[in-house]
SEKELO-538028 format. One record per residue: residue number from 1; residue in one letter; z, x negated, y negated of N, C-alpha, C in turn. Coordinates in pm, whole numbers, plus 50000, padded with zeros to 5 digits. Example, Ala and Ser with C-alpha at 12.3 -4.5 7.8 and 13.67 -1.06 7.14 Angstrom:
// SEKELO-538028
    k  r     nz     nx     ny    caz    cax    cay     cz     cx     cy
    1  A  50780  48681  50569  50780  48770  50450  50780  48680  50330
    2  S  50708  48715  50225  50714  48633  50106  50787  48710  49997
// end
This chain:
// SEKELO-538028
    k  r     nz     nx     ny    caz    cax    cay     cz     cx     cy
    1  M  49991  49912  50126  49994  50000  50002  49990  49918  49864
    2  V  50077  49802  49875  50085  49720  49761  49956  49661  49738
    3  R  49885  49606  49847  49759  49550  49844  49670  49644  49764
    4  Y  49667  49766  49823  49562  49867  49765  49604  49895  49605
    5  I  49703  49879  49569  49743  49900  49423  49689  49782  49348
    6  L  49710  49671  49400  49654  49548  49346  49519  49540  49325
    7  I  49456  49574  49428  49296  49590  49432  49246  49672  49322
    8  V  49320  49802  49329  49258  49906  49209  49302  49854  49075
    9  L  49407  49785  49057  49439  49732  48917  49340  49638  48893
   10  G  49302  49552  48988  49210  49437  48967  49067  49506  48917
   11  F  49044  49605  48981  48907  49665  48928  48920  49734  48804
   12  C  49037  49774  48748  49059  49846  48633  49085  49738  48494
   13  I  49137  49623  48537  49164  49518  48450  49042  49419  48434
   14  F  48966  49380  48535  48859  49301  48530  48759  49324  48419
   15  P  48724  49463  48404  48613  49479  48305  48666  49453  48147
   16  F  48800  49475  48150  48871  49458  48021  48864  49302  47966
   17  F  48905  49218  48075  48880  49085  48043  48730  49025  48024
   18  S  48657  49106  48078  48505  49053  48054  48485  49096  47927
   19  F  48505  49203  47875  48490  49257  47755  48537  49167  47631
   20  V  48662  49105  47650  48751  49031  47570  48690  48915  47536
   21  H  48635  48844  47658  48566  48715  47640  48417  48714  47579
   22  G  48372  48818  47552  48249  48861  47508  48126  48855  47618
   23  E  48177  48885  47738  48083  48898  47846  48057  49031  47892
   24  S  48033  49116  47777  48028  49271  47783  47888  49302  47850
   25  S  47793  49208  47864  47665  49253  47921  47650  49196  48074
   26  R  47583  49284  48147  47547  49248  48285  47412  49209  48278
   27  F  47337  49230  48202  47195  49205  48178  47185  49058  48118
   28  V  47139  48970  48215  47135  48818  48149  46972  48787  48148
   29  I  46935  48732  48019  46809  48657  48001  46841  48519  48019
   30  E  46753  48442  48131  46756  48321  48153  46651  48249  48099
   31  V  46671  48139  48003  46538  48077  47934  46566  47928  47946
   32  I  46467  47873  48006  46475  47708  48006  46367  47673  47896
   33  T  46401  47576  47810  46301  47519  47728  46278  47383  47760
   34  T  46171  47362  47742  46109  47206  47771  46038  47155  47657
   35  D  45980  47046  47638  45875  47008  47521  45747  47052  47575
   36  F  45697  47149  47550  45695  47258  47434  45684  47409  47507
   37  Q  45772  47443  47588  45733  47580  47638  45871  47638  47664
   38  F  45879  47762  47694  45976  47865  47755  45946  47881  47887
   39  I  46057  47872  47959  46014  47917  48117  46134  48014  48148
   40  P  46091  48135  48193  45963  48199  48189  45921  48235  48040
   41  N  45821  48291  48001  45767  48305  47873  45751  48458  47855
   42  T  45797  48551  47953  45787  48691  47941  45930  48732  47993
   43  W  45988  48820  47911  46097  48887  47954  46105  49045  47929
   44  S  46163  49142  48026  46141  49286  48011  46301  49334  47986
   45  I  46304  49411  47893  46452  49487  47884  46446  49620  47839
   46  K  46556  49710  47859  46556  49853  47806  46589  49857  47667
   47  S  46512  49962  47590  46555  49950  47448  46717  49992  47444
   48  G  46767  49941  47343  46911  49949  47315  47001  49869  47404
   49  E  46957  49825  47510  47035  49723  47609  47113  49604  47544
   50  T  47219  49597  47593  47301  49461  47541  47256  49360  47649
   51  A  47221  49247  47608  47184  49136  47692  47258  48995  47649
   52  S  47291  48919  47755  47329  48793  47736  47216  48701  47738
   53  L  47208  48625  47661  47077  48522  47669  47144  48379  47682
   54  R  47083  48308  47796  47132  48183  47826  47030  48096  47786
   55  L  47019  47996  47697  46922  47911  47659  46954  47770  47692
   56  S  46885  47725  47793  46900  47595  47848  46809  47496  47811
   57  N  46832  47405  47725  46733  47309  47684  46741  47179  47769
   58  H  46594  47177  47837  46573  47062  47927  46480  46965  47836
   59  G  46458  46980  47720  46362  46909  47651  46454  46797  47555
   60  K  46368  46707  47491  46427  46592  47429  46456  46628  47272
   61  Q  46412  46741  47249  46424  46802  47093  46501  46947  47097
   62  G  46548  46979  46992  46602  47084  46971  46504  47213  46966
   63  H  46540  47318  47000  46452  47437  47025  46532  47576  46984
   64  E  46458  47667  46944  46517  47806  46914  46426  47926  46978
   65  W  46500  48015  47013  46439  48133  47070  46444  48233  46971
   66  V  46338  48278  46908  46326  48366  46785  46256  48485  46815
   67  L  46345  48590  46797  46275  48738  46839  46238  48783  46700
   68  L  46103  48816  46695  46046  48884  46588  46045  49015  46608
   69  K  46044  49082  46455  46022  49217  46454  45905  49281  46520
   70  L  45888  49389  46560  45777  49455  46633  45655  49448  46525
   71  G  45547  49371  46569  45420  49385  46510  45438  49269  46414
   72  A  45543  49197  46400  45536  49072  46286  45475  48960  46348
   73  K  45380  48892  46267  45322  48756  46293  45372  48651  46203
   74  V  45392  48517  46254  45445  48431  46148  45312  48351  46095
   75  T  45338  48304  45992  45230  48217  45908  45280  48061  45969
   76  L  45164  47989  46000  45181  47869  46040  45191  47761  45915
   77  P  45289  47671  45904  45396  47669  45980  45495  47756  45963
   78  F  45595  47782  46064  45707  47860  46070  45808  47797  45960
   79  D  45834  47890  45860  45916  47821  45759  46006  47947  45702
   80  E  46060  47919  45583  46140  48048  45510  46078  48168  45496
   81  D  45932  48178  45460  45866  48291  45411  45864  48381  45565
   82  D  45908  48321  45679  45892  48379  45804  46027  48440  45836
   83  E  46137  48408  45776  46272  48444  45804  46291  48601  45796
   84  A  46217  48666  45719  46248  48818  45704  46181  48895  45815
   85  K  46104  48801  45904  46028  48877  46013  46123  48839  46146
   86  V  46238  48793  46121  46325  48765  46241  46445  48863  46273
   87  L  46437  48919  46396  46537  49010  46442  46657  48928  46464
   88  W  46657  48814  46575  46755  48767  46620  46715  48622  46666
   89  E  46797  48530  46668  46761  48402  46709  46883  48305  46763
   90  I  46852  48228  46836  46948  48129  46893  46902  47992  46919
   91  E  46964  47898  46867  46902  47759  46875  47013  47670  46941
   92  T  46930  47549  47012  47021  47473  47102  46947  47339  47077
   93  G  47040  47235  47078  47013  47097  47070  46950  47055  47203
   94  S  46924  46916  47200  46858  46862  47322  46944  46834  47427
   95  A  46920  46893  47563  47006  46881  47676  47114  46969  47673
   96  I  47134  47074  47565  47244  47161  47558  47219  47315  47603
   97  E  47324  47357  47661  47306  47509  47685  47374  47576  47586
   98  K  47307  47699  47556  47385  47791  47467  47357  47929  47493
   99  K  47482  48021  47459  47477  48135  47506  47501  48232  47389
  100  G  47434  48345  47385  47449  48444  47279  47420  48590  47347
  101  I  47483  48687  47267  47446  48817  47320  47392  48892  47205
  102  F  47296  48980  47237  47216  49057  47132  47198  49200  47206
  103  I  47146  49287  47097  47119  49427  47159  46961  49432  47134
  104  A  46898  49477  47237  46742  49486  47242  46713  49588  47132
  105  P  46592  49577  47079  46541  49688  46969  46539  49806  47032
  106  L  46550  49927  46957  46554  50056  47008  46412  50108  47031
  107  K  46307  50049  46950  46184  50075  46949  46096  50011  47086
  108  A  46064  50084  47154  45991  50028  47285  45856  49970  47223
  109  G  45806  49847  47285  45689  49779  47226  45695  49640  47299
  110  T  45609  49560  47246  45588  49408  47287  45623  49317  47164
  111  Y  45739  49248  47174  45780  49163  47077  45751  49032  47092
  112  D  45699  48954  46975  45684  48808  46994  45810  48726  46998
  113  I  45811  48619  47079  45934  48512  47070  45863  48396  47037
  114  V  45927  48307  46939  45876  48185  46919  45985  48087  46920
  115  C  45935  47967  46901  46048  47833  46869  46003  47821  46709
  116  G  46134  47831  46639  46101  47814  46502  46104  47688  46442
  117  K  46124  47595  46533  46116  47436  46488  45973  47387  46454
  118  P  45966  47300  46348  45830  47258  46294  45740  47217  46420
  119  R  45619  47275  46412  45502  47248  46501  45535  47293  46642
  120  H  45636  47362  46678  45646  47409  46832  45568  47521  46849
  121  I  45537  47602  46747  45453  47717  46799  45312  47657  46817
  122  E  45259  47584  46732  45131  47524  46730  45103  47461  46867
  123  R  45229  47407  46926  45202  47353  47054  45201  47433  47198
  124  G  45220  47582  47168  45235  47669  47243  45369  47722  47297
  125  M  45459  47696  47216  45608  47752  47244  45631  47890  47190
  126  K  45554  47988  47269  45566  48135  47234  45606  48199  47360
  127  G  45650  48333  47347  45663  48410  47451  45678  48545  47397
  128  T  45705  48648  47504  45690  48795  47470  45803  48853  47546
  129  L  45875  48938  47464  45981  49038  47502  45934  49175  47519
  130  I  45913  49233  47632  45858  49388  47661  45975  49470  47671
  131  V  45993  49560  47552  46113  49657  47546  46045  49800  47598
  132  K  46125  49836  47693  46079  49954  47773  46169  50085  47720
// end
């Protein structure tokens, strides 16, 4: 009986601790960056879903995972005039893993992902987030 109570309490308390430590999302987007690509370069998510993003940089340079507004296109090079087009971003240095939590856009569609570092887009560092 005591073991049963402890198991039930564990199931009740565990979600609370997950929330407190910022792990409120069970949906995880895994991204590996290299010089100069995202692996994978296409992701899918439900509209409004909370997602944890894990950005693992295997490259020699710093990189960014920048989610652009629906239909937004950057001007090359990516710079300050493109900042208004950004919905969410996360940045990491060389050989560093970074985590962040974001909420997927509410409007379904295909959103562009770019690396906002100078000349990285031109070298092919782009991706797509499909919101369903």
